[in-house]
C-alpha positions, -999 to 999 in steps of 0.1 A, spaced: 0 0 0 16 33 -10 20 60 16 -8 83 4 -34 55 4 -22 44 39 -26 80 52 -60 83 36 -72 50 52 -57 61 85 -75 95 84 -107 77 75 -104 54 105 -96 83 129 -125 104 116 -150 75 118 -140 67 154 -143 104 162 -177 106 146 -190 73 161 -190 83 197 -225 85 212 -218 67 245 -237 62 277 -227 56 313 -229 19 322 -258 25 344 -278 26 312 -277 -7 294 -295 -39 283 -317 -54 310 -321 -22 330 -352 -12 349 -364 24 346 -387 40 371 -424 38 361 -448 68 356 -419 93 358 -398 118 340 -365 98 337 -332 115 329 -310 97 304 -276 112 297 -243 105 279 -216 119 256 -212 127 220 -194 152 198 -201 189 206 -230 201 185 -239 165 175 -277 160 173 -289 130 194 -323 113 187 -337 89 212 -367 67 205 -385 47 232 -404 17 220 -433 19 245 -447 50 227 -424 54 197 -418 90 207 -387 107 194 -367 130 217 -340 153 204 -311 171 219 -278 186 208 -246 178 227 -230 208 244 -195 221 241 -184 198 269 -195 168 247 -224 161 271 -261 156 265 -291 147 285 -328 141 279 -358 137 301 -382 110 288 -416 100 300 -420 64 313 -453 45 313 -469 22 338 -450 -9 346 -442 -33 318 -418 -44 291 -395 -56 277 -389 -25 256 -361 -11 234 -345 23 234 -326 36 204 -301 65 207 -287 78 175 -261 104 167 -234 97 141 -237 61 154 -266 42 170 -268 26 205 -296 2 211 -307 -8 246 -326 -41 247 -348 -60 272 -356 -29 293 -383 -31 319 -403 -3 335 -410 -7 372 -396 3 406 -359 11 412 -342 10 446 -307 16 457 -293 -8 483 -263 6 501 -241 4 532 -216 -20 546 -212 -57 548 -246 -66 562 -262 -51 531 -236 -66 508 -239 -100 524 -251 -126 498 -260 -163 496 -223 -170 488 -214 -156 522 -236 -182 539 -269 -167 549 -297 -189 564 -312 -213 539 -293 -195 511 -287 -224 487 -324 -233 487 -334 -197 480 -309 -194 452 -324 -225 434 -357 -206 431 -342 -172 421 -350 -173 384 -371 -142 379 -370 -121 347 -388 -92 365 -361 -87 391 -329 -70 378 -295 -64 395 -268 -38 390 -237 -43 412 -214 -13 417 -177 -24 421 -157 -13 451 -138 18 440 -126 51 456 -119 84 440 -107 118 453 -132 136 430 -167 128 416 -165 103 387 -189 103 357 -190 66 350 -186 32 367 -181 -4 357 -209 -29 359 -240 -40 340 -276 -50 346 -284 -87 348 -316 -107 353 -321 -126 386 -310 -162 382 -296 -187 407 -261 -176 396 -266 -138 397 -287 -138 429 -260 -159 447 -236 -129 447 -261 -101 450 -273 -84 482 -295 -109 499 -315 -82 517 -321 -65 483 -332 -97 467 -357 -106 494 -369 -70 495 -376 -72 457 -393 -106 460 -417 -94 487 -424 -61 469 -435 -80 438 -461 -101 458 -481 -70 467 -473 -48 437 -486 -76 415 -455 -84 395 -443 -49 388 -406 -53 377 -380 -43 404 -345 -30 396 -319 -29 424 -286 -10 424 -263 -25 450 -234 -2 461 -218 -15 493 -184 -19 510 -179 -39 542 -162 -22 571 -169 13 559 -181 43 580 -209 65 568 -186 95 562 -171 79 530 -206 76 515 -214 113 514 -198 143 495 -166 153 512 -176 189 515 -206 179 536 -182 166 563 -157 194 558 -183 221 563 -198 207 595 -175 211 625 -192 182 644 -190 158 615 -154 168 608 -143 164 644 -159 130 645 -144 120 611 -109 127 624 -113 98 649 -119 73 621 -89 50 620 -73 36 589 -84 0 583 -69 -26 560 -103 -37 545 -118 -3 536 -113 34 531 -120 59 559 -116 93 541 -148 113 537 -163 112 502 -141 85 487 -169 59 481 -195 86 473 -173 99 444 -168 65 428 -198 44 438 -227 68 442 -221 100 422 -218 83 388 -255 73 389 -269 103 407 -299 114 387 -308 79 376 -344 80 387 -351 59 418 -381 50 440 -360 51 472 -330 39 491 -323 10 515 -294 15 539 -277 -9 563 -247 6 579 -234 18 613 -212 -10 627 -182 9 615 -194 41 633 -197 23 666 -180 46 691 -195 77 676 -218 99 698 -231 118 668 -242 91 644 -277 106 641 -262 138 627 -239 118 604 -268 97 590 -291 127 587 -264 146 568 -259 116 544 -297 113 537 -300 151 531 -269 152 508 -282 123 486 -316 139 483 -300 172 474 -278 155 448 -308 137 432 -330 168 437 -356 143 450 -371 138 484 -371 100 480 -379 76 509 -349 63 529 -354 31 548 -327 17 570 -318 -12 593 -310 -6 629 -277 -25 635 -280 -56 656 -271 -59 693 -236 -76 695 -206 -76 717 -182 -48 709 -148 -40 725 -146 -29 761 -172 -1 761 -205 -16 772 -226 12 755 -209 19 722 -232 -3 700 -264 7 718 -255 44 714 -254 40 676 -287 21 677 -303 49 697 -289 75 673 -305 56 644 -338 57 663 -335 95 667 -330 100 629 -367 90 624 -378 122 641 -350 144 626 -355 135 589 -388 131 570 -397 101 549 -375 77 568 -382 43 582 -363 19 603 -365 -19 608 -352 -36 638 -333 -68 640 -327 -75 677 -350 -105 677 -334 -121 646 -298 -114 654 -270 -132 671 -253 -112 698 -219 -128 691 -220 -124 653 -217 -89 637 -232 -106 605 -266 -121 615 -275 -148 590 -312 -142 588 -313 -118 559 -347 -129 545 -366 -114 575 -347 -81 571 -355 -78 534 -392 -86 541 -394 -61 569 -379 -34 547 -404 -43 519 -433 -42 543 -423 -7 553 -421 4 517 -454 -13 509 -471 6 538 -455 40 535 -444 44 499 -469 23 480 -498 25 504 -509 -11 497 -501 -26 531 -523 -15 561 -506 -40 586 -485 -28 615 -450 -27 600 -430 -10 628 -418 -22 662 -428 -1 692 -408 33 693 -405 54 724 -429 83 722 -430 100 756 -430 95 794 -447 111 823 -440 109 860 -467 103 886 -452 105 921 -427 76 921 -441 60 890 -431 65 854 -456 59 826 -439 53 792 -458 55 759 -449 42 725 -458 47 689 -469 14 672 -479 0 706 -509 -21 697 -509 -53 716 -478 -45 736 -464 -75 755 -432 -88 772 -417 -118 755 -410 -135 789 -442 -122 806 -421 -98 827 -392 -75 818 -359 -65 835 -348 -43 807 -362 -9 819 -341 14 842 -349 47 858 -327 74 872 -332 105 894 -315 139 891 -281 122 897 -284 103 864 -276 70 881 -298 43 866 -314 15 886 -335 -15 874 -372 -8 875 -402 -32 878 -422 -30 846 -459 -35 841 -480 -31 808 -512 -13 812 -533 1 783 -504 -4 759 -482 17 780 -454 6 804 -456 16 841 -422 16 859 -413 17 896 -380 14 913 -375 13 951 -342 30 947 -355 60 928 -381 81 946 -382 110 921 -375 96 886 -365 119 858 -350 96 832 -358 63 816 -338 39 795 -346 5 779 -326 -24 766 -295 -3 772 -265 -25 766 -246 -37 736 -259 -72 736 -294 -67 750 -321 -81 727 -353 -63 733 -380 -82 752 -409 -58 744 -430 -65 713 -463 -54 697 -490 -75 682 -471 -77 649 -444 -95 669 -419 -68 661 -394 -57 688 -392 -23 705 -360 -2 699 -337 6 728 -339 42 740 -327 66 766 -348 97 774 -330 130 767 
């Protein structure tokens, strides 16, 4: 081949690759689920000034946009009621076709190892559950573990259908959540995005500036020690594992994290800041449901785990559209990774079905401390979600009261009219109450839904 022909072919190759560059972030791909009945944002890259045409097969509508001078484009498209599979075609100088797309409900599953934990880790009855996991209407996207010092615009990964093989390595809580959701939502497709990293504190999951600009969070973050199995620096997982799909329309978030913040006295402020920052990034006040960490033995401090659990309880009052499920009755006090993930997924789904989807009128919350009043030497404690209050062992030794000196003594507890009446011979003028206050104490107070009460201490 003479030199001129070679140059010509080379220029042709270069120009064609330069032209053929409509690309999408990996969060958009075959098998994905898009949020139903919504305005969904789809974005990507192309040549500056390149015209992009998108056609969605559910209504054959054409959307057009021109890429900006940063080579970026985005479109808002309207999604129908649940259904599929559909095709989306995106055309510039080249064409990208996305196949086997479902329209349904999309949830993010995030946190540390208890959310990440899968059948392959050895959950209860996992192998049996995996055998029956073939479901074309449940789709998974797993975000790989990555850190970055600045926000990234893409991540690795792809959407897959639920099969015995794919389910085995996906968040078990996420899978059981989706399975339960489908029962009451009558087969609406469910898409799950799993972004988790075992052993990580909450600070790495929110934008770094949120921590830097809050003196309380910053002071607390300085106490986070380097660990060999995960990053500790604020923002690092957010930049690489959340930010790249911010704006992908979701129904809500499931969160299971807190074990790596044990020792913190301000976890309620930390989690509140995280929730607020995600909602701000998405520009969407989506529901945020989380799991209260399980009672288990930690280090030498007898109250470090219970303090975080109490902080998680407080977030419910501090941040709107949040919900919390308890695990004290299905956990193992000597194992930081309780094996019963099915019940956790089902409890989260019941919460979503009641609060987000309004199709479940059952009691889905355990009793939560509401208020207390003092009548001479007696304390009367009231709870939300208190229908059918009972003690698991007929009586309880988990309540304590204190006087003005803040020294707590055990109290005798009696249930009357779905309230708990407390008396302690050692405290004549009680001013404070606490319940199940210890790292390994599994609550013995339940309601008629057989859900346990959260630990608490009055302010």
